[in-house]
C-alpha positions as CSV (number, residue, x, y, z in Angstrom):
1,X,85.7,118.6,129.4
2,X,89.3,117.3,129.8
3,X,91.8,115.3,127.9
4,X,94.0,113.3,130.3
5,X,93.8,109.7,129.0
6,X,96.7,108.1,127.1
7,X,96.1,107.5,123.4
8,X,94.4,104.3,122.4
9,X,96.2,102.6,119.4
10,X,94.6,100.5,116.7
11,X,95.4,99.3,113.2
12,X,92.0,100.6,112.0
13,X,89.5,103.0,113.6
14,X,86.0,103.0,112.1
15,X,83.7,105.9,112.8
16,X,80.1,104.6,112.4
17,X,78.5,101.5,113.8
18,X,75.7,100.7,111.2
19,X,75.8,98.0,108.6
20,X,78.8,99.5,106.7
21,X,81.0,100.1,109.7
22,X,80.3,96.7,111.3
23,X,80.7,94.8,108.0
24,X,84.1,96.5,107.4
25,X,85.2,95.7,110.9
26,X,84.2,92.0,110.7
27,X,86.0,91.6,107.3
28,X,89.2,93.2,108.6
29,X,89.3,91.6,112.1
30,X,91.3,88.6,111.0
31,X,94.3,90.8,110.1
32,X,93.9,93.9,112.2
33,X,93.0,95.3,115.6
34,X,89.8,97.4,115.1
35,X,88.0,100.1,117.1
36,X,84.5,101.1,116.2
37,X,83.3,104.6,117.4
38,X,79.6,104.7,117.9
39,X,77.6,107.8,118.9
40,X,74.8,105.7,120.4
41,X,74.2,102.6,122.4
42,X,74.3,99.5,120.1
43,X,72.4,98.1,118.3
44,X,70.9,101.6,117.9
45,X,71.6,103.0,114.4
46,X,69.9,104.0,111.2
47,X,70.4,100.4,109.9
48,X,68.4,99.1,112.9
49,X,65.2,101.0,111.8
50,X,65.4,100.0,108.1
51,X,62.4,98.1,106.9
52,X,61.6,96.6,103.5
53,X,64.5,94.4,102.4
54,X,67.7,94.0,100.4
55,X,67.8,93.7,96.6
56,X,69.9,90.9,95.2
57,X,69.9,88.5,92.3
58,X,68.8,85.3,94.0
59,X,66.3,83.8,91.5
60,X,67.3,81.7,88.4
61,X,64.9,83.7,86.3
62,X,66.6,87.0,87.3
63,X,70.0,88.2,86.0
64,X,72.8,90.6,86.9
65,X,72.2,92.7,83.8
66,X,68.5,93.0,84.5
67,X,69.2,94.3,88.0
68,X,71.8,96.7,86.6
69,X,69.3,98.0,84.0
70,X,66.5,98.5,86.5
71,X,68.9,100.4,88.8
72,X,70.2,102.6,86.1
73,X,66.6,103.5,84.9
74,X,65.4,104.1,88.5
75,X,68.5,106.3,89.1
76,X,67.5,108.7,86.4
77,X,71.1,109.4,85.3
78,X,72.5,109.8,88.8
79,X,74.0,106.4,89.2
80,X,77.6,105.5,88.4
81,X,77.3,102.5,86.2
82,X,80.6,101.0,87.3
83,X,79.5,101.2,90.9
84,X,76.1,99.7,90.1
85,X,77.7,96.8,88.3
86,X,80.1,96.1,91.2
87,X,77.3,96.3,93.8
88,X,74.8,94.1,91.9
89,X,77.5,91.6,90.9
90,X,78.4,91.1,94.6
91,X,74.8,91.1,95.9
92,X,74.4,87.4,96.3
93,X,77.8,87.1,97.9
94,X,76.8,89.8,100.4
95,X,73.5,88.0,101.3
96,X,75.3,84.7,101.7
97,X,77.7,86.5,104.1
98,X,74.9,88.0,106.1
99,X,73.3,84.5,106.4
100,X,76.6,83.2,107.6
101,X,76.6,85.9,110.3
102,X,73.2,84.5,111.5
103,X,70.7,86.8,109.8
104,X,67.5,84.8,109.3
105,X,65.6,85.9,106.2
106,X,61.9,85.1,105.7
107,X,61.0,81.8,103.9
108,X,58.0,80.6,102.0
109,X,55.7,78.3,104.0
110,X,55.2,76.0,101.0
111,X,58.8,75.1,99.9
112,X,61.0,76.8,102.6
113,X,62.8,78.8,99.9
114,X,63.6,82.4,100.7
115,X,60.6,84.7,100.2
116,X,61.4,87.2,97.6
117,X,59.2,90.3,96.9
118,X,59.1,92.7,94.1
119,X,59.2,96.5,94.8
120,X,59.0,99.6,92.7
121,X,61.5,99.9,89.9
122,X,62.3,96.2,89.9
123,X,61.3,93.9,87.0
124,X,61.8,90.7,89.0
125,X,61.3,89.4,92.6
126,X,64.6,90.1,94.2
127,X,63.9,91.7,97.6
128,X,65.0,89.4,100.3
129,X,63.7,90.4,103.8
130,X,63.4,89.4,107.4
131,X,59.6,90.0,107.9
132,X,59.3,93.8,107.9
133,X,62.3,94.4,110.2
134,X,65.2,93.5,108.0
135,X,67.4,96.3,109.4
136,X,66.9,95.1,112.9
137,X,67.8,91.5,112.0
138,X,71.0,92.7,110.1
139,X,72.1,95.1,112.8
140,X,71.5,92.9,115.8
141,X,73.4,90.0,114.3
142,X,76.4,92.1,113.1
143,X,76.6,93.8,116.6
144,X,76.6,90.3,118.2
145,X,79.3,89.1,115.9
146,X,81.4,92.2,116.6
147,X,81.0,91.8,120.3
148,X,82.3,88.3,120.2
149,X,85.4,89.1,118.1
150,X,88.5,89.6,120.2
151,X,90.0,92.0,117.6
152,X,87.1,94.4,117.7
153,X,86.5,96.9,120.4
154,X,83.2,98.9,120.5
155,X,83.2,102.4,121.9
156,X,79.6,103.3,122.5
157,X,78.3,106.8,123.3
158,X,81.4,108.4,121.8
159,X,81.2,111.5,119.5
160,X,84.0,112.0,117.0
161,X,85.2,115.6,117.3
162,X,88.1,116.0,114.9
163,X,90.6,114.0,112.8
164,X,94.3,114.1,113.5
165,X,96.0,115.0,110.3
166,X,99.6,115.8,109.4
167,X,98.8,119.3,108.3
168,X,97.4,120.2,111.7
169,X,100.3,119.2,113.9
170,X,103.3,119.1,111.6
171,X,102.5,121.6,108.8
172,X,103.2,118.8,106.4
173,X,102.3,119.1,102.7
174,X,100.7,115.7,102.8
175,X,97.4,115.4,104.7
176,X,97.7,111.8,106.1
177,X,95.2,111.0,108.8
178,X,96.7,109.4,112.0
179,X,93.6,109.1,114.1
180,X,90.9,111.2,115.8
181,X,89.7,112.9,119.0
182,X,86.5,111.6,120.4
183,X,84.3,112.7,123.3
184,X,83.4,110.0,125.8
185,X,79.9,111.1,126.8
186,X,80.0,109.1,130.0
187,X,83.2,110.7,131.4
188,X,83.0,114.0,129.5
189,X,86.6,113.5,128.5
190,X,88.2,113.8,125.1
191,X,90.1,110.7,124.2
192,X,92.7,110.2,121.5
193,X,92.6,107.3,119.1
194,X,95.7,106.6,116.9
195,X,95.5,104.4,113.9
196,X,97.2,103.4,110.7
197,X,93.9,103.6,108.8
198,X,90.7,105.5,109.5
199,X,87.3,104.6,107.9
200,X,84.3,107.0,107.8
201,X,81.1,104.9,107.8
202,X,78.7,107.5,109.1
203,X,76.0,107.2,106.5
């Protein structure tokens, strides 16, 4: 294992290449140069294997408050209500964005409207899905969009080893993060990534 390569520099480095990491990259790519560190070959990820669907308020008979209430009850006291409110309130916006990225959700054969199912803990039909491979549909389309974006570079089969923080090399009282070291599993070399911002999106 060696470390001979010059440092790679980006505005933002994202560790993780599932739905969270890819979504973050695609939202920032208009204003920043992005690197995504993936431990696997894309589109391989936990997102890819997710089945079922995504809960969102998409039906006129449903409401944000109903979805929030269902989530709080199902969470049995473990949910942060502010976080639940934020997530549920932005659920339709998130689905619309996924559709814009090319994700094709299942539709009813009768009226061609999106097919919504009802799952445990929900009082309304609010689960939108892509057959029974929703994760695959989401991940494949997000990876495709990232590959086509000139401001996003994907590093596949890289393992993040350690973060570069101020305390480690300067003894500073602050602990700002300036990048990371990652193992390139193809070359067996440790590479340095410098960045202004680092995002952990590892699940």
